[in-house]
N, C-alpha and C positions, 0 to 999 in steps of 0.2 A: 503494498498502500503507501503510495506516494502521499505522504507530507505535505498540504496545500501549505502557503503560503501567506502570511500576516503580515501587510504592508503599510505600516501609518498614512494614515493623510499629513497631505499640509496646510493644516485646517486648529479652529479649537477643541476640536476634538474629532473621532472616526477612524479605521483603520479600514482597508479593501479584503479581502482572501483573495485569494489566485492559486487556481487549482483544483479545486474544493470537489468532487465529487459526492454530492446532492447524498449522495444512496448509502457513502461509508460513513453518516453524524452519529450514527448509534457505539458505531466499535467507539469504547474509551476514552483512546486515547485521542482522537478528533474530536470527542463531545469535550471532553476536559481544555484544548485548548481551544475553539470556539468559546466557551464560557469561559478562559480566562482572555480571550481577546473583549469579551463583551467589557468585563469589568475597569482591565486598567484604558481602554479607548472607548468607553462607553456606546460604543456606535458600529455596525462591523455588518459593511455591506456583503453580500455574498452572489454577484450574478450569474448569469443559465439562464434554463430554459423555463419555463412556466410552467405550473406543477397541478394538481388538478388539487381539493380541495385532502382529500387522502394522505397526497404525496405531501404534502404543505403539516399536517399533523404529523404527522411522522419523523420531520425536517424537522417542529419545535420543539418536540421533548429533545434534547441536544442539550437546551437549556433551563429543561426542569418540566414540570407537568405541565400541559394545558391545561384552560379554565373555561367556561360557558362563560360570554361573557352577558351583562344585563339584557339586554335588549332583544329578546327575541325573534324578533322579526329580520332582527341583522344575520340571525346566526341560519348558516346552510344546513338544509334539514336535514339528508343521509350524517354529516362529518360536525355535529354543531358546537365544538372548540372552535373550528371556522369558520370567520362571521363573510360576511359579501357587504364590501364598502361601496356602495355607492353614490359617486359625488358628483357626474355630467348633468355641467348648465340646458337645466332644456329654455324652450325658446319664448315659454310664455312665461318666460322669470323664475319660475318652480326647482328645486333640487330638494334632494333630501338633506336637513339638517344639518347631515355631517359637513355640508360643504362649509358653513356658512361658523360654525362653530369653530372649527381648526385652524378658522386664519389668525386665528389670538393663541398670544405661546397659551403651552398647557401641559400635563403631563398623564397619562390615560391613570382611571379608575382612585384619583386618589379620594371621591366622595364615599369607597368602600372602605370596614373598618380595618384588610389587610390591603393594600393595593396588591396590583398588577407588577408582580419583579421587574419584566419586559414586555417590548410588545417586538412579532415580525409582525412585517409589512409586505404584498407580494404584487407587483403591479402585475396583471390581467390582460386590461385594456388602457392604452395612455394617450393624453390628444397630442395634436403632434406640437405643440409646445407649449410651453406655459408647464403651471402644477411644479413648482418647486419644492420639496420639501427641508423646511428650515430646521436642525439644531441646534441647542443651546446647552452649553457646558455649566452649570448648577455651582459644581466644583468653583471654578476661575469665577462665575460670580459673587459667592462668597467670598472667598480669598482678595477677592478686587473692595469690595467691602472695608470703607473705615475700620480705623478698630475699633474706638467706639461705637460705633453701629454694630458688630459682629456681639461686643460686650453688653449693650443692648437688645439683644436677637435673642442668646444662645438662652435656653433657656425657656421663654415662648413658644404658645402653644397654639392653636389658630384651628376651624371649624372651617372645615368642608361641606358644602350642600352639589345635591345634584343641581342643581341651579343656586344662582343671588345674581340678588341688582346688579354686582358689578360687576356681571357680562356682560359683553353686549349688544350678544342674539341669544334666543332662549336653547333651550335641548326639546330633542324629539320628546314626547308624551311620553309616559309611565301606564302602564298598565295594574290598576288594583295592586298584583302580585310582583311587581316591580318596585311602586312603593314603597310597600312593605320593608322591600330586603333593601330599603337604603333609606336611612331615615339618616339624619345629620351624625359625622365624628371627625373625634379630635386628634389633630397631629400634632406635631411637634414642628416650629416653622426653621428649624436647622436640623437636618436628616445625616446621619452617619451610616454608610456605607458598611453596610456586613463584614462586605469581602475585602478592601481593601482598608476601612477606616479614617477614609478621611471627611468631612461635611461636606455638606451642599446644603444652597438653600430650597426650602421647599416652597415651592410657588406654583400656583394653577391660576390663572387670568377667568380662566371660565366655571371653579369650584370653587375657591379658596373665596369664603364671605369672611370675615372677620376674626380678629386676630382675641383670644380671650385673654379678660383683666382690661380692656383697652375702651373709652368711648367712642362709638362709633367714628367720631369724627378722628378721633388721634387715632385707631385702626386704619379706614382706609387713608389717611396723610401718609404711615407708615409702609402702609403697602406699597402705594405709591410709590414712592422715595426708593421702594427692593427695586421695585419693577423696573424705574428707569436704569441702573443697573444692569438688570438682563435683558435689555433693550440693545443694550452696546455689541456693534458689530464683532467684535472681538472677541466675546465668547459663542460666534455661530460657524454654524455648515450650512451650505445647503445642498442638498442631492437633485438631481435631476437625472428624476426616470428614465428607465430602457427598459420594455416590456424584458421581466422575468425575473428581475431587479429584487433582492430579497435584499430588504434594511428591518436589524435588529437592534433594541436602541433600550437602555439602561432606565427602566419608570424613576429609578432610586437619586438618580443624580439628572438627568437632562426634563428639562422642555422642549416639545419639539409644535411649527405650525407649517400650514401648507400655504401660497401662492395661489388665490383661484382666483387665474389673469388666461386662463386655456380659454382657449375659442365654443361660442357655445354648440350646443349639441353635439359632441365629440364624446363620445363615450370615456367615460373615467373611473374603472372597474376594478377595483383591488379585493386579495382574501388579507384575512387580519386572523393572531395570534396572540392572547396574553398569555401569560406565563404567573404561576404562580408564584405570590410574592410573599415576605413574612413583615410582622407589623413593626410600622417607622419608632426608631428610636434616634 
């Protein structure tokens, strides 16, 4: 078996894996290489051919245990661990809310008590142009904050909600069962990566509602201040998709967003898998 090569990107985060035979990821040494690359680089790009939902589920197991995402209507019927993400822009102005929500910086699953460790996104159909997905290194965001700010936020906790007035766009509606499964949750504002011990700012512009113990105005001001650092381009990497790409990112220390700048009517369809995580600390 030829070991694939992990090539760091010339960016704030990320690595590209060359020479990977995706059918070999169940081998312990290959799975360990990929999981180590994810913890070290926070983002892993694996080029290749389109996969079926079954193949993608099996590939994702190199990074942990795949989990079913909250919204049932997105799940692939025969393989519920794989979600079908349709963000095509339609002539009548409609689209799945996934597209509009994804314009803002966010990290997957933070409204859950135990958020997903990682996300895998696999391009099935992409528009002729646009649709770059951007990623933000939240280790470097935290480390770039003034020391006084780091002292102020270390130990603070925040409430994450399925929806918050702070978000620009409203999320997809939930069924009664899905509402019952998603009460508001509390997470640390500064999160420690369990694999590396590095601290990361744990933000989500779509889900983070308020900081515990602060009045709303003070909480909003502090969150806006932290967001300002996260928006700086020195923390970012933009992935321009090719059909068949798989991009894996570490939700414990990244945020991501998409440019919704692709042509109307051109299909944009992805497959997504979430990997079970652990309780933030």
